[in-house]
N, C-alpha and C positions, 0 to 999 in steps of 0.2 A: 306662255310666258317667255322663258328663255330656253336655251338648250343646255343641259347639264350632262356631260359624258362621264363616264366611269361608273358610278354607282347607279345613277338613273338619269334620264333625259326628259326634260318637260319642255314643251314648245307651245307657243300660242300662234295659231295660224293668222297671219295678218291679211286683211283686206286692203290690197293696194290698188289705187286707181290705175286703170290702163285703158288708153284710148282704143286698143284693138277689140276690147269687150264692152265698150261703153254703151252700145246699143242693147245690151242685155244685162239685167241685174244679177249680182253675184248669187243671191238667194231669192226665192219667190215663194211666200207663204200665202196661198189663196184661202178664201173663206173656209172651204172644206178642210183644208189641212189644219187651220187654226182650230176649228171646232173638234177635229179628231184628236189633237195633240194637247190642247190647253189643260194645264194642270197634271199632265202625265209624266211618268218616268218610264222610258222604253229601253229595253236592253236588246241589243242586236248583235248577231254574228253575221254581218252583211255579205251576201254572196259575192258582190263585185269587189269588196275590200279583201275578203279571204283569198280571192284570186291573187291580189297584189302580194299579200303576205306570204303566200306559198311560193310564188316566183322569187320574191326576195330571199326566201329561205334557201333557195337553189344556188344563189350566187356565191362565188368565191369570197366575195367580201363578207357576206354574212357568216360564213364559216371561220373566217379569221377574226370575227367581232361577235363573240357569243352573247354580249349585252344586247344585241339588236334582235336576236331571234331566240326564243325559249327552246332549247335543245333537249331538256330532261323531261320527256314525256312520250308516251306510247303513240300519241297523236303525231308528234314530230317525226317519229320513226316510221309510222305509216305514210306520212307525207313524202318522205324521202324515198321509201320503196316504190311508191306508185309514181312519183314524178321525176325521179332521177334520170330515167331513160330519155326524158326530155330536156335535160339541162343544157343540151347543146343548141337548142332553138334560139332564134335571133333575140327574143324579148329578154331571156336570161342574160345575155351578154350586154344588151342595151341597159338593163337595170344595174348591172355590176358597174358599167361605166359611169351611170349617173351617181351611184353611191360613192364612187371614188372621187367624183367631181365635188360633191358635198353631201355630207350626212343628212342634211335638210331635205334632200330628195326622198329620203325614207317617209317623211311626214307628208311631203307634197303629193307623192304618189297614191298613198293610202287615203288621204283626205279627198283628193279629187276623184278617186274612184267612187266615192259616196255619191257623186253626181250621176252615176250611171246604173242601169239595171239590165237584165238580160231579156233579149227577145230571140229565143232558140239559142244559137251560139254567137249571136251578135250583141254587142254593147250598144245601148241607146240612152240618150240623156233622160233623167227622171223630170227635168225642168222644174226641179225644187232647188237643189244645190247645183248651181251652174259652173262655179269656179270658186270654190271655198278656200283653196290654198295657194296663195300667190307668193308667199315668202316668209321667211323668219329672219329677223335681225336684218343683216346687210345682204342677205341672199335673196334675190327676187327672180321670178319667172314671168314671162310675158304671155306664154301660151300654155294651155292645159295640157300637162303631159299625157294624160289619158287619150286625148284627141291625137296627139303626135304619134303615139305608139299603138293606136287601136288596131291596125292591121296585124301587127305582131302579137298583140294580146289575143286576138281572135283565133289566130293560127294556133297559139298554145292551148286555148280552150277546146278547140276541135281535136287536135292530135293527141291530147292528154286525157280526153274525156273528163275534163274538169268538172262539169256540171253533175255528172253521175257520182263523182267522188264526194261533192258537196251534199248531194241528196242522201248518199249512203251514211253520212255522218250526222244526219239531223238529230238522231236520238242523243248523241254525245253533245251536240250543241245545245239542245234543250236542257240537258242536265247541267251544263256550265252556266246557263242563264238562270236556272232555278236556284243555283248556289248563290248567285247574286241576291236574290230575294231573301235567302236565309242569313247571309253574312253581311251584306253591304249596308243595309238600313239606310238607303239613300234618301228616302222620304224624311227620315229623322234628321239627316244632316241639312237638308233643304229647309225644314221648318226652323231649325236652330239658326241657320244663316240669315233667313228672311225676317226673323224676329229681331235680329241684331244689326241689320243693314237696312236702309231705305231704298232697297233695290229689289225688284222681283224679276224672276225668270220664269216665263210660262211653261216651258217644256225642257226637260233633261232627256238626253238621248245618249245612252252608253253604248259605244261602239267597241266591242271587245274581240279578242281572238285568242285562242290557245297557243299562238305563235308569237304574240307580243311578250317581250322580256322587259327590259328596263327603260324603254323609250316611250313616254306618254305625251299626249297633246290635249289641249283644250281651247275652245273659243266660244263665245256667245255671239250668235248671228241675229240680226234684227231686220224685219220687214213688216210694214203695216202695223207697226206698234207691237208686233209679237216677237218675243225674245226666245230663242231656242239655243241651249247649251249642248255642244257636241263634246264628249269625252272619249278620248282614245286611250283606253287603259287595259292593263292585263286582266285575265280571269282571276277568279279568287285563288289566293294562295293558301295551301293547307299544309300544316306541320304537326305530325302525330305527337310530337313531344310537347306541344302548346296546349294549355288549358283552353276550354271553350271561350271563356271571356276574352283571354289574352289574343286568341287567334282572330276573333271577331274584330278586336280593335286594331290589330296590326293591318288587316284588310281595310278597315275604315280609314286609317291614316293614309293609306295610298290614295284612296278615292277623295277624301276630304281635302288633302293638300293640293289637289287638282281643281276641286270644285270651287274652292274659296277664292282662287285667283280671279275668277269672274266677278266676285263681290268686292274684293280689296281694290282691284285695279281701278274702277271709276272713282273711289275715294282718294286713293293715293295721288292720282293725276291732279287733284285740286291742291295738293300740298307740294307740287313740284319744285317750286323755288326754295322753299325752306329745306326740303330734302337735299337739293343740290348743295346748299350751303353747309348743312350738318355733315353730309357724307363725303365732302370734298376731300377730307383727309382719309382716303381710301384704305391706307394700310392698317388703320385701326379696326376695320370692320371686315376685311377679307385677307386671307392668307395668299398673297400674290404667288407664292411658290406652288400653289395648288393649281394645276391647269383648268380645273372645272370652273374656277371663278372667272375665267376669260369670258364665259358666257353670261356674265353678269356685269356688263361693261360700264354701267352708269348708276347714279345714286338710287334712282327709282326702282331698278331691278334688284339691287342689293337690299334695299329696305323691304320691298314686297316678299323677297325670299325669306327673310327674317320673320315677318308678320304672318305669311301664310301657313308656315310651320308652327309658329307660336300659337296661332288660333286653335290648332288641333289640341294643344294642351288645355286651352279654355274649354273647348268642347268636351274633352275627356273629363275635366273637373266637374262639368255639370252632369255628366252621364254616369261616371263611376267613382266619384269621390267617396262613395261609401266603401269601396274596396280599394284601400290605400296601397296594397301590394301591387295590383295591376295598374293603378293610376301612376304610381311612382315609376313603374316600368316603362309606361308610355312617355313620361317625362324625360327619363334617362335615354330612351330610344331616339326621341327628337333631338335632344342635345347632342348626343353622340354622332348621329347621322350629319347634323348641320356643321359640327366642328370637323368631321371627316371630309365634308365637302368643301372646306375652306372658309367657314364663317366662325371665327374664333370666339366671338362675344355671344354665342347662342345662349349659353347657361345663364349669363347675367340679364340679357335681353328678355329671355322668357320668364325669369323670376320677376323682373319688373312688371312685364305685362300681366302675369298672374296676380301680383300684388295689387295692381290697379283694378283689375277685374274683381277680385275678392272683396275689395272695398265696398262694392255696391253703389258706387257714386255715379257710375256711367251706364246709362240705359242702352246706348248704341255703341257699337265698335268705333264709329266716327268719333264719338265723344272721348275716346281714349287716345286719339292721335295727338292732340296737343300735350297732354301730360307726358305721354310716351316720348314725343319727340323733344320735349323739354330735357327729359333724362338722357336721351341720345346726345343732345347737344352738350350736356354736362360732361360727357365722356371725353 
């Protein structure tokens, strides 16, 4: 969707047309791929992407910006111990330069790495995701950065024994993936969303890493009528001071407010003219003194940010309304986070959204748009 810096960052990878790559589709889902993934939720700590996250963690930029790389873990410590001797290699300096040029390159490097796999120490195309990340907002690239830097990447792989490090950590990666199955309940979220939107996504693919901190991304890719959503999100967050249900729903919130962008977006696009009219008085809806809102520069992005977070309250209402203590904590969490990010009308917006939903008059979320926008207009 957008980029939000400070507390969290969310991005939608844009598929931008480019003549240099016009002879090759951005994604290719063949019959075998579709049959293997249709209806599935897949969780990966992808080998090519983990390489990127490790190199990014070695940059001076990452050390200056702790929101980009998760530092508080024994895994991060082991990464630094193993790979710091190789921090002077060319690729680390090249990545540091790209990050200083634009933080968007964090997403574009990790997204485009998903189009590659290993053949010994060589990176070769998967021929599935060919060029999935071409830009965010006004920042666009014409050439896949993995191709540009492939020689330097392969030098790092060879000299640092990266593939052995990745293999040695397989048990840890498997543990992190199993925690998703325990805490994330992605299939429940999917069922809830697809019952409330006339929009189906065939495959969910969660691409996580123990090095991802507060910067997340999502996009749905389509080929041959098959839709696959990629989610670039952190591993499960655990806090020993939290009760089991609260901990579960705090993790669900992180995932849900990424997933639902893919459902809200196609509906909101149909209301663009009305959104532009209602949200033209920007000062009512965002706190311009908060730098975070710079990454929500138009009416559509502002409204979608309100709604995607608000929908999590509706989801919580359906799932844990019988536990008012946890439910109210979720409501307060959403409102507090939104206001902190620079969305001052979060409490009122979310209360109106919940009132409409509780009335039982609206079978689909799309049905809520007109009365909700009527209320927004009255503000």
